[in-house]
C-alpha positions in Angstrom: 114.5 68.0 82.8 112.3 65.7 85.0 111.0 62.5 83.3 107.3 62.7 83.3 105.3 59.5 82.7 101.9 60.4 81.4 98.7 58.5 81.8 95.1 59.1 80.7 94.5 61.2 83.8 97.4 63.6 83.6 97.9 63.6 79.8 95.9 66.8 79.3 98.1 68.6 81.8 101.5 67.6 80.4 102.5 71.2 79.6 101.6 72.3 83.2 103.6 69.5 84.6 106.6 70.3 82.4 106.3 73.9 83.6 106.2 73.0 87.3 108.8 70.2 87.3 111.0 71.2 84.4 113.6 73.0 86.5 114.6 69.7 88.2 117.5 67.7 86.7 117.2 64.6 84.5 117.5 62.1 87.3 114.0 63.0 88.7 110.8 61.4 87.6 107.1 61.9 87.9 105.6 58.4 87.7 102.5 57.3 86.0 101.0 56.9 89.5 101.8 60.6 90.3 104.8 60.1 92.6 107.6 62.7 92.4 111.0 61.1 93.2 114.5 60.3 91.9 114.5 57.5 89.3 117.6 56.1 91.0 117.4 56.4 94.8 120.2 58.5 96.4 122.9 57.4 98.7 122.2 57.2 102.4 123.4 60.5 104.1 124.5 58.5 107.1 126.2 55.4 105.8 126.5 56.1 102.0 124.6 52.9 101.1 122.5 52.9 98.0 118.9 53.5 99.2 115.7 52.0 97.7 112.3 53.4 96.9 110.0 53.1 99.9 106.5 54.5 98.9 105.6 58.1 99.3 104.2 60.8 101.5 101.2 63.0 100.8 101.5 66.7 100.6 97.9 68.1 100.7 96.2 71.5 100.5 92.5 71.6 101.1 90.4 72.7 98.1 93.6 72.5 95.9 94.9 69.0 95.6 97.4 66.4 96.7 100.9 65.5 95.5 102.8 62.3 96.3 106.4 62.8 97.3 108.7 59.8 97.1 110.4 58.2 100.2 113.7 56.3 100.3 114.9 53.7 102.7 118.4 52.7 103.6 118.6 48.8 103.6 121.7 49.0 105.9 120.9 51.5 108.7 117.1 51.7 108.0 117.1 55.5 107.7 114.1 57.0 106.0 114.5 60.1 103.7 111.7 62.0 102.0 112.2 63.8 98.7 112.2 67.5 98.4 108.8 69.1 97.6 109.9 72.7 97.0 107.8 72.8 93.8 104.6 72.3 95.9 105.6 75.0 98.3 106.2 77.4 95.3 102.8 76.6 93.8 100.9 77.2 97.0 103.0 80.2 97.9 102.3 81.8 94.4 98.5 81.2 94.9 98.4 82.6 98.4 100.5 85.6 97.5 97.8 86.5 94.9 95.1 85.8 97.4 96.8 88.0 99.9 97.2 90.8 97.4 93.4 90.6 96.6 92.7 90.8 100.3 95.0 93.8 100.7 93.2 95.6 97.8 89.8 94.9 99.3 91.0 96.3 102.6 92.4 99.4 100.9 88.9 100.0 99.5 87.5 99.6 103.1 85.9 96.2 102.7 85.5 94.6 106.1 87.2 91.4 107.1 83.8 89.8 107.4 83.0 91.0 103.8 86.3 89.5 102.5 85.6 86.2 104.3 82.1 86.0 102.6 83.7 86.8 99.2 86.4 84.1 99.6 83.8 81.5 100.4 83.2 81.5 96.6 86.9 81.0 95.9 89.0 79.5 98.6 87.3 79.6 102.0 89.3 81.5 104.7 88.0 82.8 108.0 88.5 86.4 108.9 91.3 85.8 111.4 93.3 83.9 108.8 92.6 86.8 106.3 93.7 89.4 108.9 97.0 87.4 109.5 97.6 87.1 105.7 97.2 90.9 105.3 99.4 91.8 108.3 102.2 89.4 107.3 102.1 90.7 103.7 102.3 94.3 105.0 105.2 93.4 107.3 107.1 91.9 104.4 106.5 94.8 102.0 109.1 97.6 101.9 108.1 101.2 101.3 109.9 103.6 99.1 113.5 104.1 99.8 115.8 106.7 98.4 119.5 107.5 99.2 119.2 111.1 98.1 116.0 112.8 99.3 116.2 116.5 98.7 112.6 117.8 98.5 110.2 116.6 101.2 106.6 117.2 102.2 105.6 116.9 105.8 102.1 117.0 107.4 99.9 115.4 110.0 96.4 113.9 109.9 94.3 113.6 113.0 92.3 110.3 113.0 90.6 108.9 116.1 91.0 105.3 117.2 87.6 104.9 119.0 87.6 107.9 121.4 91.3 108.3 121.5 92.9 111.1 119.4 95.8 109.9 117.2 98.2 111.7 115.0 99.4 110.4 111.7 102.8 111.8 110.8 103.8 111.6 107.1 106.9 112.3 105.0 106.4 112.3 101.3 109.1 112.6 98.6 108.1 115.6 96.4 109.9 114.4 93.3 108.3 110.9 93.2 105.2 111.5 95.3 106.1 108.3 97.2 105.7 107.9 100.9 109.1 108.0 102.7 107.7 107.1 106.2 104.5 107.2 108.2 103.8 106.8 111.9 100.7 106.7 114.1 101.4 108.5 117.3 99.6 109.5 120.5 101.1 113.0 120.3 102.5 115.5 117.8 104.7 117.3 120.3 108.1 118.7 119.5 110.0 115.6 120.7 107.8 113.2 118.7 108.3 115.1 115.5 112.1 115.5 116.0 112.5 111.8 116.6 110.4 111.0 113.5 112.5 113.3 111.3 115.8 111.9 112.6 114.7 108.3 112.1 113.8 108.8 108.4 115.8 111.7 107.0 119.6 112.3 106.7 120.1 115.4 108.9 123.6 115.9 107.5 122.5 116.7 103.9 120.8 119.8 102.5 117.0 119.5 102.3 114.0 121.4 101.1 111.0 120.7 103.3 107.4 121.9 102.8 105.0 122.2 105.8 101.8 124.1 106.7 102.0 127.3 108.8 101.9 125.6 112.2 104.1 127.9 114.3 106.3 125.2 115.9 107.7 123.8 112.7 110.3 126.5 112.1 112.1 125.9 115.4 111.9 122.1 115.0 113.4 122.2 111.5 116.1 124.6 112.5 117.1 122.4 115.5 117.3 119.3 113.4 118.9 120.6 110.2 120.5 123.9 111.2 121.3 126.0 108.2 121.2 122.9 105.8 117.3 123.1 105.5 115.3 125.4 103.3 111.8 125.6 104.8 108.9 126.4 102.5 105.5 127.2 104.0 102.5 126.0 102.0 100.8 128.8 100.0 97.6 126.9 99.7 97.4 126.7 103.5 98.2 130.4 103.7 95.2 131.1 101.3 93.0 129.0 103.5 93.9 131.1 106.5 93.3 134.3 104.6 89.8 133.2 103.7 89.1 132.4 107.3 90.2 135.9 108.3 87.0 137.2 106.7 83.3 136.6 107.7 81.3 134.0 105.8 78.9 136.7 104.5 81.4 139.3 103.3 80.5 142.7 101.9 81.7 143.7 98.4 84.5 145.7 100.0 85.6 142.8 102.2 85.5 140.4 99.3 87.7 142.8 97.3 90.2 143.0 100.1 90.2 139.2 100.4 90.9 138.7 96.7 93.7 141.3 96.8 95.3 139.2 99.6 94.9 136.1 97.5 96.3 138.0 94.6 99.8 138.2 96.2 101.0 134.8 95.0 98.4 133.8 92.5 96.8 135.7 89.6 93.4 136.9 90.7 93.3 139.9 88.4 90.0 139.0 86.7 88.2 138.5 90.0 89.6 141.8 91.3 88.5 143.6 88.2 85.0 142.2 88.5 84.8 143.1 92.2 86.0 146.7 91.5 83.1 147.1 89.1 80.7 145.9 91.7 82.2 148.2 94.3 81.6 151.2 92.0 78.0 150.1 91.5 77.6 149.6 95.3 78.5 153.3 95.9 75.5 154.2 93.6 73.1 151.7 95.2 73.9 152.8 98.7 72.0 156.0 97.9 68.8 154.0 97.3 66.6 152.7 100.0 67.8 149.7 102.1 65.4 147.1 100.6 66.5 148.0 97.0 70.2 147.9 98.1 69.8 144.5 99.8 68.2 143.1 96.6 71.0 144.5 94.5 73.6 143.1 97.0 72.3 139.6 96.9 72.2 139.7 93.1 75.8 141.1 93.0 77.1 138.3 95.2 75.4 135.7 93.1 76.9 137.2 89.9 80.4 137.1 91.5 80.0 133.5 92.7 78.9 132.4 89.2 81.8 134.3 87.7 84.4 132.6 89.9 82.8 129.2 89.2 82.9 129.8 85.5 86.7 130.7 85.7 87.3 127.5 87.7 85.5 125.4 85.1 87.4 127.0 82.3 90.7 126.2 84.0 89.6 122.6 84.7 88.6 122.0 81.0 92.1 123.2 79.9 93.8 121.2 82.7 95.3 124.3 84.2 95.9 125.5 87.7 95.8 129.1 89.0 98.6 131.0 87.5 101.5 131.5 90.0 103.0 135.0 90.0 106.7 135.6 89.4 108.6 136.7 92.5 108.8 140.4 91.6 105.1 140.6 90.9 104.3 138.9 94.2 106.6 141.3 96.0 105.0 144.3 94.3 101.5 143.2 95.2 102.5 142.6 98.8 104.1 146.0 99.2 101.0 147.7 97.7 98.9 146.1 100.4 101.4 146.9 103.2 101.3 150.6 102.1 97.5 150.5 102.7 97.7 148.5 105.9 96.0 151.1 108.1 92.9 151.1 106.0 92.2 147.4 106.6 90.4 145.6 109.4 92.4 144.2 112.3 92.4 140.6 111.1 93.8 141.6 107.8 96.5 143.8 109.4 97.6 140.8 111.5 97.8 138.6 108.5 99.8 141.0 106.5 102.3 141.4 109.3 102.5 137.6 109.7 103.2 137.3 105.9 105.9 139.9 106.2 107.6 138.0 109.0 107.4 134.7 107.1 108.2 136.1 103.7 111.5 134.2 103.3 109.7 130.9 104.1 106.7 131.7 101.8 108.9 132.5 98.8 111.7 129.9 99.2 110.4 127.9 96.3 111.2 130.7 93.9 114.9 130.1 94.4 115.1 126.3 94.1 114.4 124.8 90.6 111.3 122.6 90.6 110.5 123.1 94.2 106.9 123.0 95.2 105.1 126.0 96.7 102.3 124.0 98.4 101.7 120.8 100.4 99.0 119.7 98.0 100.7 116.5 97.2 100.5 115.2 100.7 96.9 116.6 101.1 95.9 114.7 98.0 97.5 111.5 99.5 95.6 112.0 102.7 92.3 112.5 100.9 92.6 109.2 99.0 94.2 107.1 101.7 92.1 107.8 104.8 89.0 109.8 104.0 87.4 112.1 106.6 84.4 109.9 107.1 86.7 106.9 107.8 88.9 108.6 110.3 86.6 107.9 113.3 85.6 104.3 112.3 88.9 102.5 112.7 90.9 101.3 115.7 94.7 101.7 115.9 95.6 98.5 114.0 93.1 99.3 111.3 94.5 102.9 110.9 98.1 101.5 110.7 97.1 98.9 108.1 95.3 101.5 106.1 98.4 103.8 106.1 100.6 101.0 104.9 98.2 99.8 102.2 97.8 103.4 100.9 101.6 103.9 100.8 102.0 100.6 98.9 99.2 101.4 96.5 100.8 104.8 95.8 104.1 103.1 95.2 102.5 100.9 92.5 102.9 97.6 94.4 99.3 96.7 93.5 99.8 96.9 89.8 98.6 94.6 87.1 99.3 91.0 88.4 101.8 88.8 86.6 99.4 85.9 86.9 95.7 85.8 87.6 94.1 83.9 90.4 92.4 81.6 87.8 95.8 80.8 86.2 97.3 80.1 89.6 94.4 77.7 90.5 94.7 76.0 87.1 98.3 75.0 88.0 96.9 72.6 90.6 94.8 70.7 88.0 97.2 67.8 87.6 97.0 67.2 91.4 93.3 67.0 91.8 93.5 63.3 91.0 97.2 62.4 90.8 96.4 58.7 90.1 
């Protein structure tokens, strides 16, 4: 262990000095005047003559402190050698790693570089360009989630704008760990771009279960890349969104009943359907009345149903439950019941039922793979927390890319509880504020 010669100035920091310099061997010393060197000078690297002590060099860091690093002189060949100062580099590196992580977290929460600069003026002043470089370098050094055996994958796209330019954020998410596999900001989401993205980040020779939304081009792309090794699941949540869009905003009771029968294929909506059937029976009676009385009843009936649906939602939320997913045979039975009545529905509903029939194997693939997801909700949740809608038009390309990387690192737990606080890291420099 390094020999540390204490004085009145550094005596209160003896434990810190032992912690910093304790890894060096016994032939090193930290003098009473604050010089770090070997007690016995080394041999000259050129002529092997015993060197002598020859003063010191200063290693400084503004706002932090100064350390004196010993120099040696060869009396024969006059060669100068400076002692190693790795401990000082470790100290400053540890501090600026913490500072960089703080800056990354502030950027993740959408604090501007100007705002971070103003904040750091109270700690360790840094201009915004330096802060930007710190964040970028830290992001470049960080590695995202890696897995050698990715079997279940979510894929989706987000459409941010960099100024006036439309961009496309392509994302692959591991369904088992909810970690980001890869992300890319592209000017296009055409077939070639998606194929190249998949081939760069997924093993196309291994079986894979992949979940996407109902965009028509995905099926052909996945088949071209993976052949028969891919199981392609279409997102049921996205399907339900499309079903809702097939109906007008102000639906009649009959249309609302049809809509919930469609939503009832894969998720249990029996209570809502029972409520709507009762309203439909009442509607037949009210239609006999005059138009004003019927309209008054209709508005009240729609309000009752809205409140009923909201009550069911709150009840599930209090219990921490999601909508009950139907077993495969129940889903198939409900679908066939609707197909048998297809001619009684409006054109949009007929088209949707025919589309579901065509895509049935891809909509029900999750039933036949243990633990496989039925929706792309995991990636939608990631998007909603990483680049919110109101932020998508406020960032330029570098800012969007930084936000993507920061969000992936945050999700991976990189920004967890720090091993050492900024205050503790700063306190390690206390012996070097006035080295003597």
